[in-house]
C-alpha positions in Angstrom: 211.6 21.4 99.7 211.2 17.6 99.4 207.5 17.9 100.1 207.1 20.5 97.3 209.1 18.4 94.9 206.9 15.4 95.8 203.7 17.4 95.1 205.1 18.6 91.8 206.2 15.1 90.8 202.7 13.8 91.7 201.1 16.5 89.7 203.2 15.8 86.6 202.5 12.1 86.9 198.8 12.7 87.3 198.8 14.9 84.2 200.8 12.3 82.2 198.3 9.7 83.3 195.4 11.8 82.2 196.9 12.6 78.8 197.8 9.0 78.2 194.2 8.0 79.1 192.8 10.6 76.7 195.2 9.5 74.0 194.2 5.8 74.4 190.5 6.8 74.3 191.1 8.9 71.2 193.1 6.1 69.4 190.2 3.7 70.2 187.6 6.1 68.7 189.7 6.7 65.6 190.2 3.0 65.1 186.5 2.2 65.4 185.3 5.1 63.2 187.8 4.4 60.5 186.5 0.8 60.1 183.5 2.4 58.4 183.9 3.3 54.7 184.3 6.9 53.8 186.4 9.5 51.8 190.1 9.9 52.5 190.8 11.9 55.7 193.9 14.1 56.3 195.5 15.1 59.6 193.9 18.1 61.3 191.3 18.9 58.6 189.9 15.4 58.2 187.6 15.2 55.2 186.4 18.8 55.6 188.7 19.8 52.8 185.7 19.2 50.5 183.7 21.7 52.4 186.5 24.3 52.1 187.5 23.8 48.5 184.3 23.0 46.5 181.9 25.8 45.6 178.8 25.8 47.8 176.5 24.9 45.0 178.5 21.7 44.3 178.4 20.3 47.8 175.2 18.4 47.3 176.6 16.7 44.1 179.7 15.7 46.1 177.6 14.3 48.9 175.6 12.3 46.3 178.9 10.8 45.0 179.8 9.8 48.6 176.5 8.1 49.1 176.8 6.2 45.8 180.3 5.2 46.5 180.2 4.3 50.2 176.6 3.2 50.7 174.0 4.1 53.4 176.4 4.0 56.3 179.7 5.8 56.1 182.0 8.2 58.0 183.6 11.6 57.5 185.8 13.7 59.8 185.1 17.4 60.4 188.6 18.2 61.5 189.2 15.9 64.5 185.5 15.3 65.0 184.0 12.0 63.7 180.8 12.1 61.8 178.7 9.0 60.8 176.1 9.4 58.1 172.9 7.4 58.2 170.4 6.9 55.4 168.4 3.7 56.1 165.0 4.3 57.8 165.8 1.4 60.2 168.8 3.4 61.5 166.7 6.5 61.7 164.2 4.7 63.9 166.8 3.2 66.1 168.1 6.6 67.1 165.3 9.1 66.5 162.7 6.9 67.9 164.6 6.4 71.2 164.6 8.7 74.2 168.2 7.7 74.9 169.7 9.5 71.9 168.2 13.0 71.9 171.3 15.2 72.6 171.9 17.5 69.7 175.4 17.7 68.0 178.1 20.3 68.5 176.9 22.4 65.6 173.7 23.2 67.4 175.8 24.8 70.2 176.8 27.5 67.7 173.1 28.6 67.8 173.2 29.2 71.6 174.1 32.9 71.4 170.8 33.5 69.7 168.4 30.7 70.8 169.9 29.8 74.1 168.8 26.4 75.4 165.3 26.4 73.9 163.5 23.4 72.5 165.8 23.1 69.4 169.2 23.4 71.1 168.6 22.1 74.7 170.4 19.2 76.3 168.5 16.2 77.8 168.4 17.7 81.3 167.2 21.1 80.2 164.8 19.6 77.8 163.1 17.6 80.6 162.5 20.8 82.6 161.4 22.7 79.5 158.8 20.1 78.5 157.3 20.2 82.0 156.7 24.0 81.5 155.9 23.9 77.8 153.6 20.9 77.3 150.6 22.7 78.7 151.5 25.9 76.7 151.9 24.1 73.5 148.6 22.2 74.0 146.8 25.4 74.7 148.4 27.0 71.6 147.3 24.2 69.4 143.8 24.2 70.9 143.5 28.0 70.2 144.4 27.4 66.6 141.5 25.0 66.2 138.9 26.8 68.5 139.5 30.2 66.9 139.9 28.8 63.4 143.3 29.7 62.1 142.2 29.4 58.5 141.1 33.0 57.9 144.5 34.1 59.3 146.3 31.7 57.0 144.2 32.8 54.0 145.2 36.4 54.8 148.9 35.5 55.0 148.6 33.5 51.7 146.6 36.0 49.6 147.4 39.5 51.0 151.0 39.0 52.2 152.7 36.2 50.4 150.9 36.2 47.0 150.7 40.0 47.2 154.4 40.3 47.8 155.2 37.8 45.0 152.9 39.7 42.6 154.7 43.0 43.4 158.2 41.5 43.0 157.5 39.4 39.9 157.7 42.5 37.7 161.0 43.6 39.2 164.4 42.3 38.3 166.2 40.3 39.5 163.4 38.0 40.6 164.5 34.7 39.1 165.7 32.2 41.7 164.9 34.5 44.5 161.3 33.5 45.2 162.3 31.6 48.4 163.8 34.7 50.0 160.8 36.7 49.0 158.4 34.3 50.7 160.8 34.0 53.6 160.7 37.7 54.2 156.9 37.8 53.9 156.5 34.9 56.5 159.3 36.3 58.8 157.9 39.8 58.9 154.1 39.1 59.0 152.8 35.6 59.5 155.3 34.0 62.0 155.7 37.1 64.2 152.0 37.5 64.5 151.6 33.9 65.5 154.6 33.8 67.8 154.5 37.3 69.3 151.2 38.9 68.3 153.1 41.6 66.4 154.5 42.3 62.9 157.9 43.5 61.7 156.6 45.0 58.5 159.7 44.8 56.4 157.8 45.6 53.3 157.0 49.1 54.6 160.3 49.4 56.5 163.2 47.8 54.7 165.6 49.3 57.3 164.0 47.0 59.9 166.9 46.1 62.3 165.4 42.7 62.9 165.3 41.7 59.3 168.8 43.1 58.5 170.2 41.4 61.6 168.7 38.0 60.7 170.1 38.1 57.1 173.5 39.7 58.0 174.1 37.0 60.6 174.0 34.5 57.8 175.5 36.2 54.9 178.5 38.1 56.3 180.9 35.4 55.2 181.3 33.6 51.9 180.3 36.6 49.8 182.0 35.2 46.8 179.2 32.6 46.8 176.4 35.1 46.9 174.2 36.7 44.3 172.3 40.0 44.8 168.8 40.3 45.9 166.9 43.6 45.7 164.2 44.4 48.2 161.8 47.1 47.1 159.6 49.1 49.4 156.6 51.3 48.6 158.9 54.3 47.9 160.8 52.2 45.4 163.9 52.6 47.6 166.2 49.6 47.2 168.0 47.8 50.0 170.4 45.1 48.9 170.6 41.9 50.8 172.4 38.7 49.8 171.2 35.3 49.0 173.4 32.2 49.2 172.9 30.3 46.0 171.4 26.8 46.1 171.0 26.7 49.9 167.5 25.6 51.0 168.1 25.5 54.8 167.1 28.2 57.2 169.1 31.3 56.4 170.2 32.2 59.9 172.2 28.9 60.0 174.5 30.2 57.3 176.9 31.7 59.8 176.6 28.6 61.9 177.3 26.4 58.9 180.5 28.4 58.1 181.6 28.0 61.6 180.7 24.3 61.9 182.8 23.3 58.8 185.7 25.4 59.9 187.3 23.7 62.9 189.5 26.6 63.7 186.4 28.8 64.3 184.9 26.4 66.9 186.6 28.0 70.0 184.6 31.0 71.1 187.9 32.8 71.9 188.8 32.7 68.2 185.4 33.1 66.6 184.5 36.2 68.6 187.7 37.9 67.3 186.9 37.4 63.7 184.9 39.9 61.6 182.1 37.4 61.3 182.1 36.8 65.0 182.0 40.5 65.9 179.1 41.2 63.5 177.3 38.1 64.6 177.4 39.3 68.2 176.1 42.7 67.2 173.2 41.2 65.2 172.3 38.8 68.0 172.0 41.9 70.3 169.6 43.5 67.9 167.5 40.3 67.6 167.3 39.9 71.4 166.6 43.6 71.8 163.5 43.3 69.5 162.2 40.2 71.3 162.8 41.6 74.8 161.0 44.8 73.9 157.9 42.9 72.7 158.0 40.7 75.8 158.1 43.7 78.1 155.3 45.4 76.2 153.2 42.2 76.4 154.0 41.9 80.2 152.8 45.4 80.8 149.6 44.8 78.8 149.0 41.5 80.7 149.5 43.2 84.1 146.9 45.8 83.1 144.4 43.3 81.8 144.8 40.9 84.8 143.3 43.6 87.1 140.1 43.6 85.0 139.9 39.8 84.2 136.5 39.3 85.5 135.0 42.2 83.7 136.7 41.3 80.4 135.6 37.7 80.7 132.0 38.8 81.1 132.1 41.2 78.2 133.8 38.5 76.0 131.1 36.0 76.9 128.3 38.5 76.2 129.3 39.1 72.7 130.7 35.6 72.0 134.1 36.8 71.0 137.6 36.0 72.3 140.9 36.9 70.7 143.2 34.2 69.6 146.3 34.3 71.7 149.8 34.3 70.3 152.4 31.8 71.5 154.1 34.6 73.6 150.8 35.4 75.3 150.5 31.9 76.5 154.1 31.7 77.7 153.6 34.9 79.7 150.4 33.6 81.3 152.2 30.4 82.2 155.1 32.3 83.7 152.8 33.7 86.3 152.5 30.3 87.8 154.9 29.1 90.5 158.1 27.6 88.8 157.1 29.2 85.4 159.6 30.3 82.8 161.8 33.3 83.3 161.9 36.2 80.8 165.1 34.8 79.3 163.6 31.4 78.8 160.5 32.9 77.2 162.7 34.9 74.9 164.6 31.7 73.9 161.4 29.9 73.0 160.0 32.8 71.0 163.3 33.2 69.1 163.3 29.5 68.5 159.7 29.7 67.1 160.8 32.6 64.8 163.9 30.8 63.7 162.3 27.5 62.9 159.1 28.9 61.5 159.9 31.3 58.7 162.5 29.8 56.4 161.5 26.2 56.5 157.9 27.3 55.6 159.2 29.5 52.8 161.4 26.7 51.4 158.5 24.3 51.4 156.2 26.7 49.6 158.9 27.8 47.1 159.7 24.2 46.0 156.0 23.3 45.8 155.3 26.3 43.6 158.4 25.5 41.5 157.4 21.9 41.0 153.8 22.8 40.1 155.2 25.2 37.5 157.4 22.4 36.1 154.5 19.9 35.9 151.4 21.7 34.5 149.4 18.5 34.3 149.7 18.2 38.1 148.9 21.8 38.5 145.7 21.3 36.5 144.7 18.5 38.9 145.3 20.7 41.9 143.3 23.6 40.3 140.4 21.2 39.5 140.3 20.0 43.1 140.2 23.5 44.5 137.5 24.6 42.0 135.3 21.7 43.2 135.7 22.8 46.8 135.2 26.6 46.3 132.6 26.4 43.4 133.8 29.7 42.0 133.3 31.6 45.3 136.0 34.0 46.6 136.1 33.2 50.3 138.5 32.1 53.0 139.2 28.4 53.3 137.8 26.6 56.3 139.1 23.6 58.2 136.6 21.4 56.4 137.9 22.7 53.0 141.4 21.9 54.0 140.3 18.3 54.9 139.0 18.0 51.3 142.3 19.1 49.7 143.5 15.5 49.4 145.5 15.8 46.2 147.1 19.2 47.2 148.2 17.5 50.4 149.9 14.7 48.3 151.6 17.4 46.2 153.0 19.2 49.3 154.2 16.0 50.8 155.9 15.0 47.6 157.6 18.4 47.3 158.9 17.9 50.8 160.1 14.5 49.9 162.2 15.7 47.0 163.3 19.0 48.7 163.0 18.7 52.5 163.3 22.1 54.2 165.8 20.6 56.5 167.9 18.2 54.4 169.7 16.7 57.4 169.7 16.7 61.2 172.3 15.7 63.7 172.6 14.0 67.1 175.5 13.5 69.6 176.0 9.8 70.5 176.5 9.6 74.2 177.2 5.8 74.4 178.8 3.1 72.3 176.3 1.3 70.0 176.4 -1.6 67.6 175.2 -0.6 64.2 175.2 -3.5 61.7 178.7 -4.9 61.8 180.2 -1.7 63.2 180.6 -0.5 66.7 180.0 3.3 66.8 181.9 4.9 69.7 180.4 7.5 72.1 181.2 11.0 71.2 180.5 10.5 67.5 178.3 13.0 65.6 175.4 11.2 63.8 174.1 12.9 60.7 170.7 11.7 59.4 170.7 12.3 55.7 167.0 13.0 55.1 167.5 14.3 51.6 169.0 11.0 50.4 166.7 8.8 52.5 163.7 10.4 50.7 165.2 9.2 47.4 165.6 5.6 48.3 164.3 3.6 45.3 163.3 0.8 47.7 160.5 3.0 49.1 160.0 5.5 46.3 160.0 4.0 42.7 161.6 6.5 40.3 162.9 8.5 43.3 164.0 11.6 41.4 160.6 12.0 39.7 157.9 14.3 41.1 155.0 11.9 41.7 152.3 12.9 44.2 150.8 9.4 44.0 153.7 8.4 46.2 151.4 9.6 49.0 148.3 7.7 48.1 147.1 6.0 51.3 148.0 2.5 50.1 151.6 3.6 49.2 152.0 5.2 52.6 150.9 2.1 54.4 153.4 0.0 52.5 156.4 2.1 53.5 158.6 2.0 56.6 157.4 4.8 58.9 160.8 6.4 59.0 161.3 6.4 55.2 159.7 9.9 55.1 160.6 12.4 57.8 160.7 15.9 56.4 160.5 17.4 59.9 162.4 14.7 61.9 160.5 12.1 64.0 160.5 10.7 67.5 160.8 12.6 70.8 162.6 15.6 69.3 160.6 16.0 66.1 159.6 19.5 64.9 156.7 21.1 66.7 
């Protein structure tokens, strides 16, 4: 009996010691973080009351007020979680340019049910193993794009799919303010799947596509009071209603993730999975995985069949001088045949990551570029003049050499991404204490790199709110800090 009492007492003392240790650690973190300027924080909810009370289309204006009031380095609290916001390019370089600070923040973990531990969401250890397997695949993929000349494919996507879709929808109401989602659907259902998987989803012909509906429902299930209707027309003029979150220019699948990230009570899986959004999210993820797994198995069967006739096929290809450009999935499957290659699950994670990162970021960039050209006809005329000089009135696909001559168009696109980056901020998890200016930032803090506001720094971009492609003349680029413009991040974990 005395022995049992002694063990129980020791256990209670050990628990008290652990809780005291955690409380001291927590108090130290709070003390250090609250030395930074920032908006007023309340118990439990922190500063996330803004995210919960302001309409979604006012959040950017509120963030702008915080930047103006607290400067380029300030803190907020998402519930009990500390968040430090960075705007200076020097701070960007310190973290993004270092291999020590490459762990993604907690919010990326909410993408794990769909993307697993692919390149976007993986930890340092998993990333190291992934890169060993993927570096050759990515190199071969990029080489294929050059060797097989990706330009005709891009031309077909631009003219037949994107422009064709826009032309069809332009005569149908409501089209205003929905051009991004139109382009997003076109890229997601044709261009990106063909590049990533060698297949198409064909939502324009099949508006009941489970893949398309799953992607959009995952994001738009919650916050419907913020939504406005979007009507998708197919060839039979049948209408399927989706929803578009107003004023949100980030990848649409992250909408559910955003809702969860700013709602601390939804962070635990146990709670989230029992909500309406969580149950529907799980169902949609199953549909997304089902589609990708089906394509993978079909491709594996095809690869197994062609492997037996490799020599014959190679001879035939060489004799006629033709070889087919391989999709990203084809290269992943070929690499998986090697010892220590990727498993089917890892392949699915990389393909899903490619799909997720490829469609809406591209659509956002194109949409804002088109919008800005429409708002500035004098710049549009300069772009048209440059293209006329290149094509000389001929109706043909662009070539790599043509693209290299599109100097001013490149400046226009870069300036559009400066004003409206497809990803307005990125986040990292700080795994060690670090001195930043006069502040000591404790380990465990979430770092938010405010790309949107960094791109509007008057020190590096005169008249920062003005659309001026001359910001990207060579002499202006050379005079700027290399991390003053990072529309797709920078450093070891930049966008592929």
